[in-house]
N, C-alpha and C positions, 0 to 999 in steps of 0.2 A: 503494500501498500503506501512506503515512502516515494515510489515514483509515480505516484497516481494521484499528485495533488491537484485540486480544483481549481485552476485560477491563482490569483495574487492571495497576500498572504495580506489581514486585516489588520492596521498595527496602530495604536492608541498609547496616545503618553501624558503622564499626568504629573504632580507632585503629592507628595503627603510625606509629612513630619519631616520634610527637608529629606527626603530621599527622593529618587525618579522612579516612577513606577511605570511599565513598560508592558502593553499587553498585546500577544499576539494571534491570532485566530488564523488557524487551517482548517482545511476542509481537505480529504483522504476521499475519493469516489471508484468504487469498478462497479460499472452496471448497474447505478443508482445505490449500493449499499457503499458501508464505510465507516469513516470515524472523522469526530470533530476533535479536532486539538487545540485546549487553550494553554497558553505560556505566558504565567505573570510575573517578570522579572522584575524586584525592588532594590535599587541600584544606589548603595549612599556615598559619602565625598572620596572615601578611601579605595574606590574601587570595587566593596564587595558586593556582590550579586547573588540574592537569593532569586531561586526559580519554583516558581509551583507550578506542576505542568498538573491536567486535569486531559485525557484520552477517553473518548466517551462514543460509544456505536452508536450510529444511527438506526431506525426501527426495523429496518429490513437484515441487517444483518445476522450470517445464520448462527444459529445458539452453537452449533458445531465446528463453527470458525476457529481457529487457535493458529497464532504469528510465532514466527521465533523469536521475538522480541519486541517489546515496548516500550520505547526509550525514547534517546538521544543521541547523537554523533557531532563531535567535536573535532576540527581538523587544528590541528597545531603545528607548529612550527615543525622541523625536522629536531634542532637544537637539545627539544625538550626529548631527553634519551635515558631517563633516569627514572624508574618508576619506584616508590615507598608504600604501602595501603597494609590499613587495618582491617585484616579479614578473614574469610576463608583460602588455605593457598598450602605449599606456594605454587604449585600445580594448577591447570585447566580444573574446573570443580563448575558441577550443574544441580541443579533440584535434586536430578536423578545419578549421578557422580559426584558424590561429596563428602561418602565415609573416610576416606581418604587422607582426608583433606584435614586441618588443621587452623583453628581462631590467634592469629597471630601479626606483627608487623613484620610484612613479607617485603624484599627489595628485589629489584632486578634491571638490567637493563632491558630498553625496548626490544633492541634487536632479536634478544635472548627471548622474548616472550612469543615470539614467530616458530612455527613448527613447520618445516615444509612437506608437508603431506604429497600425495603423489599428485593428485587436483587439488589446487588450491581452495582453500573455502573458509568459512569464519571460523573463530575458536577463538579461544582464550582466557574465555569468562571467567570472572571469580566472584561467587557469591558470599553475599553477608557484610558487604564493606561498608564499616565506617566510617572510615576516611581515606583519600587518596590523593598523594603528592607525584606532580611529572614536573621535572624541572632539568634546565641544561647543568652543565658542571660544576658553573657557581652559585648552582643553587637557586635560580632565579626560574621564577615558572608560578605553577599556582599548585591548588590543594580544594582538592572537594568535599564536603563535608556534607556526611546524608542525614538529615531528622530521625530516619530508620535505616538499619542496615540495606543498601542495595545490591545490585549485580552491576559491576565494570568490569574493565577492560580497555586495554592499549594493547595497539599494533600499527606497524612502521607500515602498511597498506591501507588503502581504502577498504571502504565493504567494494562500491565498482571495482577498485583493481582486481581483488579478489577472485570477485564475478565471471569477470572476462577471461583471466587467465585459466589454460586448461592444463596448464603443466607452471611449476616452479621456474623453470626458466626463462618462462613467458612474463614474469612477473618484474615490472622498472624497476630501477634502481631507487630505495628509498626516498622518498622526498618531502615525507608527513608522517607526523605522528597522528592516530587518531585514538581519539579517549572516547569513549559510548558507555554512557550511562541510562541504565533502564527502571522500569515499573516494575518489570516482570522479563525476562528468559526463560524458556523453553527448556525442558531437560534434552536431552538426545537420544533418548530411548534405544533401539536396534534395530532401525528399519533398515538398517542394508543386508543382514541376516534374521530378522523376528520380527517381533511387533515393536508398532511404532509408539512414541511417547506415550504414558499412560497420562489420563486425563488429569491427575491432580500434580502434574507436573506441566502442564502446556500452560501456556500465556494467552487464554482463549478472550474472545473480542468482548472484554465485560468491561464494565467500569474502573480504570485504571488514574491511581491519585499516585502522586509521587514528591518529593521537596529536597532540595539541595541548594548546598551555598559555594559558589566559588571565589576561593579568598587569595589574590595576587602577593606572590610570596617573592620576596628582595633582599637575597640577600649580599649584594655590592657595598 
């Protein structure tokens, strides 16, 4: 649905308690059904931005519909190449693949979070993340703080680059660091050799709300 945006975004700007409030409304449709998304950004004078996101299915959405991920992607400059987070890790984990992960502060280079599968694909999810920092060598970057634990991930490729490439050698030289934060990410199931993702581990087409705060970091 992220590639089925209907028209442009509706943006309104206001001020509340000396903070800028930016509201962005988007519609995503496939044959009349889809989702309405509302992002409300509250930004203070120090550049700290709090997002309240709401994703609402329109009435025609099939109750059996489920999506890989309901959330947002943030393209960041490539120099932000070091990640630390407090959540489940240190390896990939999903709602139905998390028993071997443990909650702690985990750190890694963005390049090391990519795994060269035979067919490039989305991966690298981390569940139950309370906070995550993405910074450069000097420690400058950003921190994402979740009001409630959320799934997050970081990869050196965009979703589009992974979708287009049929083999790892077809991927371009990394030119971006892509941060993903979601309200919910579906489990992986056993679709390649067995049953699909169980219903309780699916990101279903239901009302989804989540909140996060982005805090700029400058260690120079």
